[in-house]
C-alpha positions as CSV (number, residue, x, y, z in Angstrom):
1,M,147.9,162.9,138.6
2,S,145.9,159.9,137.8
3,E,144.5,156.9,139.9
4,I,145.0,153.3,138.7
5,Y,142.5,150.4,139.5
6,C,143.8,146.9,140.1
7,A,141.9,143.6,140.7
8,L,143.8,141.0,142.5
9,V,144.0,137.9,140.5
10,D,146.6,135.7,142.2
11,P,149.9,136.3,144.3
12,G,151.9,136.9,141.1
13,A,149.7,139.0,138.6
14,V,147.2,141.7,138.9
15,A,144.6,143.4,136.8
16,I,145.2,147.1,136.2
17,V,142.9,149.9,134.4
18,P,144.2,153.3,134.6
19,V,141.7,156.1,134.5
20,V,141.8,158.8,132.1
21,G,138.5,161.2,132.4
22,D,135.8,158.9,132.2
23,R,137.5,156.2,130.3
24,V,140.6,153.8,131.0
25,A,143.6,153.5,129.1
26,L,146.2,150.6,129.3
27,D,148.8,152.1,127.2
28,R,147.8,155.6,127.0
29,N,147.0,154.8,123.3
30,V,144.3,152.3,123.5
31,L,141.2,153.8,125.2
32,L,138.9,151.1,126.6
33,R,135.5,151.2,128.2
34,I,135.3,151.5,132.0
35,G,135.2,148.0,133.2
36,A,137.7,146.5,130.9
37,I,140.4,144.9,132.6
38,A,143.7,143.4,131.5
39,L,145.9,141.0,133.4
40,L,149.4,142.5,134.2
41,P,152.3,141.2,136.4
42,L,152.7,142.9,139.7
43,A,156.3,144.4,138.7
44,L,154.7,146.1,135.9
45,V,151.9,147.6,137.9
46,Q,154.8,148.9,140.1
47,N,156.5,150.3,137.2
48,L,153.5,151.8,135.9
49,V,152.9,153.5,139.3
50,R,156.5,155.1,139.0
51,D,156.5,155.8,135.4
52,F,152.9,157.5,135.3
53,L,153.5,159.3,138.6
54,L,150.3,157.8,139.8
55,T,149.4,158.7,143.3
56,A,146.6,156.3,144.3
57,V,146.1,152.7,144.0
58,I,142.8,151.0,144.5
59,V,142.3,147.2,144.7
60,L,139.3,145.8,143.7
61,A,138.2,142.4,145.1
62,A,137.2,140.3,141.8
63,S,135.6,137.2,141.1
64,F,136.0,135.3,137.7
65,T,133.3,133.6,135.8
66,S,134.5,132.1,132.3
67,S,135.8,135.2,130.7
68,K,133.8,137.7,132.6
69,V,135.3,139.7,135.6
70,E,132.9,140.8,138.3
71,V,134.0,143.6,140.5
72,N,132.9,143.0,144.2
73,A,134.2,146.0,146.1
74,N,137.0,148.5,145.9
75,V,139.4,149.3,148.8
76,P,142.1,152.0,148.8
77,I,145.5,151.0,149.6
78,V,148.7,152.9,149.9
79,M,151.9,151.8,148.2
80,S,154.1,150.1,150.7
81,Q,157.9,151.0,151.1
82,S,158.7,147.6,149.5
83,T,156.9,148.4,146.3
84,Q,158.3,151.7,145.9
85,L,161.5,152.4,144.1
86,P,164.5,152.1,146.0
87,K,166.0,155.2,147.6
88,T,169.5,156.2,146.5
89,S,171.0,154.7,149.4
90,Q,169.3,151.2,148.6
91,L,170.8,151.5,145.0
92,N,174.3,152.3,146.4
93,E,174.1,148.7,148.0
94,L,173.8,147.0,144.7
95,S,176.9,146.4,142.6
96,T,177.3,148.0,138.9
97,L,176.6,144.4,137.6
98,E,173.6,143.8,139.8
99,L,172.1,147.2,138.4
100,A,173.0,146.3,134.8
101,Q,171.2,143.0,135.2
102,A,168.2,144.7,136.9
103,L,168.1,146.9,133.8
104,M,168.6,144.1,131.4
105,E,165.8,142.1,132.8
106,R,163.5,145.3,133.0
107,L,164.4,145.8,129.0
108,S,164.0,142.2,128.1
109,I,160.8,141.4,126.0
110,S,158.7,138.8,127.7
111,P,157.0,136.0,125.9
112,N,153.7,137.7,126.5
113,D,154.9,141.0,124.9
114,W,156.7,139.2,121.9
115,H,154.0,139.8,119.3
116,R,153.6,143.6,120.2
117,L,157.3,144.4,120.8
118,K,159.1,142.0,118.4
119,S,159.4,144.8,115.5
120,N,159.7,147.8,118.0
121,R,163.2,149.2,117.0
122,N,163.6,151.2,120.2
123,S,162.7,148.2,122.5
124,R,164.8,145.7,120.6
125,A,167.9,148.1,120.8
126,N,167.3,148.8,124.4
127,E,167.3,145.2,125.0
128,Q,170.4,144.7,123.3
129,V,172.2,147.7,125.0
130,A,171.5,146.4,128.3
131,A,172.7,143.0,127.6
132,A,175.8,144.5,126.3
133,M,176.3,146.5,129.6
134,V,175.9,143.1,131.5
135,Y,178.5,141.4,129.1
136,L,181.0,144.3,129.5
137,L,180.7,144.2,133.3
138,K,181.5,140.6,133.1
139,N,184.6,141.1,131.1
140,Q,183.2,139.5,128.2
141,P,183.9,142.3,125.6
142,Q,183.3,140.4,122.4
143,E,179.7,139.4,123.5
144,A,179.3,143.1,124.4
145,Q,180.3,144.1,120.9
146,A,178.1,141.8,119.3
147,R,175.1,143.0,121.3
148,L,176.0,146.6,120.6
149,E,176.1,145.7,116.9
150,Q,172.7,144.2,117.1
151,A,171.6,147.2,118.8
152,I,172.9,149.5,115.9
153,G,171.3,147.2,113.5
154,W,167.9,147.5,114.9
155,L,168.5,151.3,115.2
156,D,169.7,151.7,111.4
157,R,167.1,149.2,110.0
158,S,169.8,146.7,108.8
159,I,168.1,143.8,110.9
160,S,164.4,143.1,111.2
161,A,162.4,140.9,113.6
162,P,162.8,137.0,113.5
163,P,159.6,135.1,113.1
164,C,157.5,134.4,116.2
165,P,159.0,131.2,118.2
166,T,155.7,129.6,118.7
167,H,154.6,129.5,115.2
168,G,154.7,126.1,113.4
169,K,154.4,124.4,116.7
170,S,151.5,122.1,117.7
């Protein structure tokens, strides 16, 4: 089990630094020096706590001057029930469509992740399969089939990433 360190930035975002030995890792692949902090949405922090089986969350009071982050203090906190994964009984209260929509939202590539994931075939296929489930549950089989065909295209490499939507804009 690891710990993660968070710095509160504003109500909708936090900075997070998972610790691995004497270094910190943001993606388990990219090691950064202690003190490096990346901004991530609160929902992603909750996902990391779940996905990486992290047991402790430490919140750091931080002040920001230009591009530098100065940590003032750290205070251990416990994940509240509302930030933990819903229990099975809570999941049972959701409709199948609501669950599929939540999965689609979770697997959608955000604008902030576009450059990093636009060519990631598994991510793109996941995104399309989740969308297909939503269309199928909404009784729109042609839309579902189109999304499934796109997912297959990503996996069999018959399609590739479109250009960045922000390139060419001033």
